[in-house]
C-alpha positions in Angstrom: 0.0 0.0 0.0 2.8 2.4 0.7 4.1 2.0 -2.8 0.9 3.1 -4.3 0.9 6.3 -2.1 4.4 7.0 -3.2 3.6 6.5 -6.9 0.5 8.6 -6.6 2.4 11.4 -4.9 5.1 11.2 -7.6 2.4 11.4 -10.3 0.8 14.5 -8.6 4.2 16.1 -8.2 5.1 15.6 -11.9 1.7 16.9 -13.0 2.1 20.1 -10.9 5.6 20.6 -12.2 4.4 20.2 -15.8 1.6 22.6 -15.1 3.9 25.3 -13.8 6.4 24.8 -16.6 3.6 25.4 -19.1 2.8 28.6 -17.3 6.3 29.9 -17.6 6.3 29.3 -21.4 2.8 31.0 -21.6 4.1 34.0 -19.8 7.1 34.4 -22.0 5.6 33.5 -25.4 1.8 33.8 -25.0 -1.0 31.2 -25.4 0.2 30.1 -28.8 3.6 29.0 -27.6 7.0 30.3 -28.6 7.3 31.5 -32.2 9.8 30.0 -34.6 12.9 31.7 -36.0 11.1 33.1 -39.1 8.3 34.5 -36.9 10.8 36.1 -34.5 12.7 37.7 -37.4 9.5 39.1 -38.9 8.5 40.5 -35.5 11.8 42.1 -34.9 11.9 43.6 -38.4 8.4 45.0 -37.8 9.5 46.6 -34.5 12.5 48.1 -36.1 10.5 49.5 -39.1 8.3 51.4 -36.6 11.3 53.5 -35.8 12.4 55.6 -38.8 15.9 56.2 -37.4 16.5 52.4 -37.4 14.3 51.3 -40.3 15.9 49.2 -42.9 19.5 50.1 -41.9 19.6 47.0 -39.6 19.5 43.4 -40.9 17.9 40.7 -38.7 18.6 37.0 -38.7 17.4 34.5 -36.1 18.8 31.1 -35.3 17.6 29.0 -32.5 15.7 32.0 -31.0 19.0 34.0 -30.9 18.6 37.3 -32.9 21.6 38.6 -34.8 21.5 42.3 -35.7 23.9 43.8 -38.3 24.2 46.8 -40.4 25.2 50.5 -40.1 23.6 53.3 -38.1 24.7 56.9 -37.6 24.6 57.0 -33.8 25.1 54.7 -30.8 21.6 55.6 -29.5 20.1 54.1 -32.7 22.2 50.9 -32.1 20.9 50.7 -28.5 17.3 51.3 -29.7 17.6 48.4 -32.2 19.0 46.1 -29.6 16.3 47.0 -27.0 13.5 46.6 -29.5 14.8 43.1 -30.6 14.9 42.0 -26.9 11.1 42.8 -26.6 10.0 40.4 -29.3 8.3 37.3 -28.1 10.5 34.1 -28.1 13.9 35.9 -28.2 16.4 34.2 -25.9 19.3 36.5 -26.7 20.4 39.3 -29.0 23.8 39.4 -30.7 24.5 43.0 -31.9 27.2 43.6 -34.5 25.7 46.9 -35.7 28.5 49.4 -36.7 28.2 53.1 -35.9 29.4 55.3 -38.7 30.3 58.9 -38.1 
């Protein structure tokens, strides 16, 4: 009888753990789950295009939820804005910024 209680407690513990793990993913990525790399790239590009100072001067690539930013901008503030915007996109785990500032 003790074995059944132990197994039952284990099943409940695993169920609760799975439930909370799902909640963490939902909080980070929303109800539809985490987006794929193509969706992340599209979202980051959309966010950047909403800022005329960044616009199409920055290229975006995503691989395994890591966003890579490259290109040329005229000021360090624009570079920081691009990086900050990329971090806000759902599903982004990390941003690698190789944007060059031209003077």
